[in-house]
C-alpha angles and dihedrals in degrees: 000000000000116000125213090265093053094062136055113263091220107038099023093223118139118254113246118270088230112038124203113265131218111192093342093307116117116234126186109108138064116207111216124210091263090057096253119137123226130182120246094257090055092045091051090048089053095047087048091052091046087064087073090068099076093179092086140051121253129218117218136147126253110237127198090242095072093261136114108225141188121252091271095045101263110150115252106161140006113229111238096183144357131184135174115266136185119272102212098184140050114270134183093197106040126061116220089231095051101041109115142180105233131198116193141174120221129225089264095051098257115139123230141178139200147139128252149108133265114281094014127107111260132197111224121197123202114253132178114267 
């Protein structure tokens, strides 16, 4: 019998017996603030839906393929333009040469802007198109 921790809180599907591994660490669930565990597919769907609320910033990751993704690699946005910008403070995560100003459009058609580097988390704020 499956326990509550063996199934996804959202879709109610059981987690795989053998999860995918990255560097020997098992990855297949996300734990939300209320302690419920959800599968990566459901976590991605929730983050895509959260893009509809344009009153708050969104955190994503800049990928090499001109997209903004979720932690698990799900597509959130397409980068429309990126240009180098000045990094005016010391940073352990960003390189002065790779720091860019980014404009992107989400999967729902909303426009966003932020600054960051490839492979690093970026905070994007809603902007008018």
